[in-house]
N, C-alpha and C positions, 0 to 999 in steps of 0.2 A: 503494499499499499504506501501511495506517495503523499508525502507531508506537504501542505501549501500554505503558505503564508497569507494574509488577507491583506489588499493593498488599498487604503481608504481612497473614495473617489475625491479628486480633487480636478479642477478644469487644468487643461494641458498647458496654457500660458504660466498658471502658478507653478506647476510642477515639474515644468521642463528647467533644465539648466540656462543660462543665460546663452544667447547665440543659438539656438535652437534645441530641438526635442532630443534627450538623452539617448544613448544606446543600450538596450537590453540583450543578454545573450538566456535563453532558457535551455537547461541541459534536464531534459529528462525522456526516460524511456515509454514512456504514455503518449502515443501521437494525439489521443484526445485531449491529454492536457498540456501538451505544447501548442496545439492549434486553436484552442478557448483562450490562453493566455496570449498568445500571439496577435489574435484578434481584438481582444480586448485593450490590450497594451497600444497597438496600434490607432483604434479608434479615440483613445486616447493623444495619440500625437506621440509616439514615441517610435523609434528605429528598432525592429526588433530581428532578431536571429535565433536560432534555434538548432540544438544538435539532439540525437536520440541516444549518443553514449558519453562516456567520459572521454575518450579518445576524440571523437569529434569535435566535443567542446573545447578540449584543450587545443586542438588543430586552429580552430577558428579564435581563440584567445591569441596565438601564435603570429597568427594573419593582421589582426586589428586590435582595437582596443576596447571595452565596454564599460560603462559607467556602472551597471549593476548584472550581476549573473544571479538568476534563481537556478538553484541545484537542487535537483532531486538526490537525498541520501543513498537510495537502493538501485543502484544502476546494474546492467549486466555485464558490464565488463570491468567496472571500477566502483570501489565504494567513494561514495560521494565526500566522506571527509579526506580521501587521497585527494582526490580531485582539486579540493579546496586548497589543501598544502601545496599541490603544484602550481594551482593559481598563485598563491602567496610568494612561489619562489620566482615566477614569471615575472611577477609586479610586486617587488618587496616595497615599493613605495606607495603603493595603494592599501587602504584601509578597509578593512572587512568587519562587518556587524553581524 
């Protein structure tokens, strides 16, 4: 079972960083969850990418930067906590919450 964080609804201009909408990466093995989150976030004005495995997500993070990563803890190829550790190694200057 996937865990999901609730994002309070705000208007896109207030919630988006200065200079445009933020970039969000969704890493989840469940297609329905990825598609639902992607649709919701795009409607709010965000640029969204998604990956079905930890490896795919890490590859995308290696290609471009993201402001937020929504990460499933139970992935088929890697533990979500391991993926988070690898993200921190790739971007030690970025803060995680």
